[in-house]
Phi, psi and omega in degrees: 000329181273353180082013178290321177248149175283153177278117183284135173246105187266140179222123178257123182246119178278129182279344183081003181263147176228106183266356182302317179297341181270355182284123179282168178297320178297316179297319179298319178297317180295320179298314180296322184285314187256353179062023176223160178284136175290155184303327180298320179284321176303318180298319178298314182293315182298329183270001182291110180299316182299314180297315180295328177292327176296316179297312180299313181298318180301316180291310186298323181284347184229021189296330176293316179294318186283330178056224183292113191240132175251124181250128174263110181269164184283317181203183183297319179300314180298316179302312181293320179298312180297319178301310181298318180294316179295319178300319179302330181264015174077016180279133176283102185219161175224166179220143182223148175198165183302131178092350179282128190294326187259024182306312184298319179295318181294319177298317177298319178298321178293314178302320185269017175062027173275346177233144177268333184226138172235122179256131183220158174239103173055029177252319186272011183287330180211152175077004179262149183228089175231083190293338186265023175296130182261336184216141174240124175261119176262090182261002180240139178281155172207147173259357183270114179297323179297314179295319178300315179296323178295316180296311180297322182300337179299335181252006189268006179289122181275178181306316181300330182261016180084011183256218185245161179289320179231161175223137175270124175249111183250114184254120179262127181227153183247000000 
């Protein structure tokens, strides 16, 4: 009511993919034990051309509505694939991940509206301050409620806090 938080507009997008038949017995054991996807399965999902095309199509068909968009990718491969696809379509975007030398410059470009989309792998979850994010794309699964809240929270700064009145939360699921 005070405008401290943005009003979330949630959208769930089904990718049409089913990775369950591809899960090996070892992967299934790891999922049950650690409650997270093993890297071998993350790599399969991140490399799915069909799934990535759904993500790309969702953004391109709604880019005016979505505005300044932060994408949480699954891993570095996924981050790079999404970046290359968006660039091919003329989208002003950047990508960041641990160990990439120009992360700070790219984050500054995103903050200063030189980029419309920022794709990241586990960097923008905490400690980042880009209050005018209009849309958050959740393209990576998580079983961690804390991580989910951090990702969604990147777009939740309301008008009173220098942010936006509403935020689009777009959740991609398989």
